[in-house]
N, C-alpha and C positions, 0 to 999 in steps of 0.2 A: 108180212114176215112169215117164215115157215115154222112149223112146230119144232120145238127143241129136240135134239137128239141126245140121248143119255151118253155119259162118258164110257159106260161099259159096252156100248155098241161097237166100239173099235173103229169108229169112223172119224178119226181125228180131222181129216180134211173137210168132212161135212160140218163138223163143229166149228172149224175156222171159217168156213163159208157162212155159217149162220151168224157168227160174230160180225162179219163184214156186211151181213144183210140186216143188222140191227140198226135201222134208220134212227130210232130214238136216241140211242147211244151216240151215234156219229153226229147228229145235229146238235145234241147237247154239248158235245166236245167242240163243234164248230162255233157255237155261241160263245163258249169259253175263249176260244182262239180269237174271235172277233173282238171281244172285250179286251183281251190281253194286247192285241195289236193296236187297238185304239189308244192304249196308254202312250204309245209313241207320239201320236198326234196331240194328245192332251199335254204331254210333257213339252212338246215343241211350241204349241200355242200359248200355254200358260207360263212357261219359264224361258222360252226362246232358246232352248238347247236340244240338240239331238242326242239322246241317250238310249242306245239299244239295250242297255242293261235292264231297263224297265220291263223288258219282255220276260225276264227271269226273276222278277221281284214280286213279293206279295204286297198287298195294300195298294192304295192309290186309286185314282179315278180311271175307269169304273171298276167295280168288283167283278173279276172274272169268275170267282166262286159262285157269286149270285147268278151270273149269266148261265153257268153250267147247270145249276140246280133248277132255276125256273124254266130254262129251255128243256131240260129233261122231263121235268114234271108236266109241262105243257104237252110234250110229245107223248107221254104216257096217257094223258087225257085224250089226246087226238086219236090214238090207236085203241085204247080200251073203253073210252067214253068217260066223260067228266063225272058221271054218277058212280063209276066203278070204285070199289074200295082200294084198288091198287093206285088209282090217281090220288085218293085221299092220303094214302101213305106217302106217296111221292111229294105231295104238297106239304104234308106235315114235316117231313125231313128237310125240305127246302126252307120252310119257315125257321126251323131250328138253326140251319146254317146261316141264314140271313141275320137272325137275332144274334148269333154268336159272333159274326163278323163285325157287327157294329157295337157289340156289347163287350163280351169277354176278351176277344182278341184285341179290340181297340184299347181296353183298359190295360192289357198286358203291354202293349206298345207304349202307353203313357208311363207306366211304371218303369219300363226299360229306359225311357228318356230321363227320368228322374235319377235312376241309379247311375246312368252314364254321366249325368251332370255332377253327381256326388264325387265320382272318382277322377273327374277331369282336373288336371293341375296338381293332383296329389300323387303320392306314391301309391300305386295300386295294391290292393290287398292280395295276399298270397292265397292260392287255393289249397286244397287238401294235399296235393302232391308237392307243394312248395315252389311251383313255377309262378311267375307273374302273370296277372290277367292282362293279356295283350289285345284282346279283341272286345270292343264294346258290344253291348247287347243290341240285337236288332230291334229297332224302334217302330218301323213301319210294317206292322203285322196285321192290323185291323183296318177298318173303314169307317168313314163318316156315314151317317144315314143317307146323305145324298149319293155317295159313291155306291152304296148298296142298292138304292132305288134305281139308279141309272143301269147298273149291272143287271138287276132283276127285270128291267124292261127289255134289255138287249136279248136276253135268253129267248123269250117267245117270239120276238121280232125276227130272230134269225132261224130258230128251229121250226116254227109252224109253216112259214112259206117253203122252207127246204123240204119238209115232209110232204107238203101238198103238191109241190111242183117237181121235185126231183126224186124223193124216196131215198133208198139206201145207197151206199157206195157201189154195191153190186148192181143195183138197178141203173145207176148212172153209167157204169162201165158197159152194161148191156145196151143202153141207149146209144152210147158213143160207138160201140162196135157195129150196131145196125146202121148208124149214120155213115160210118166209114165204108162198110160193105155196100151200101146203097149208092154211095158216090163213086165207088171203084168199079 
């Protein structure tokens, strides 16, 4: 990775280039994407139905938030060293997200399910504006510990090989350009 360029340097294109050269960010996002895409397969295998909507839903197996955080934290450790305080910070933030996903967010989903069950079959209460409550609360907002565990394993399993073998998107484009020019 190249050293950062300050925003006052006036080199917006160089800053955008640096963003695309941030391999840790992109492989963390790739881990998140792999986890989110795998929800399609899990939905099909576990429930026998093809539901592309799961790509845009929170909750479920595996946790894509966990994959994002552990992949990014592992990438920070890969680049900075696992003894570096920046890795410690990334790992601590990841642990907070993992705990929150299986704790607070899961409890919020369970509470939403109970509230939805209370209003089912009854006249729904009016809100402050006087309109009827027409949309039930979202129930699938958190994760089980197993969903978090699987997501947290996907993160480093995607990010670390990507960092070691490919690098950043700019590096990949450079490799592809050299391959095309060598073949042509």
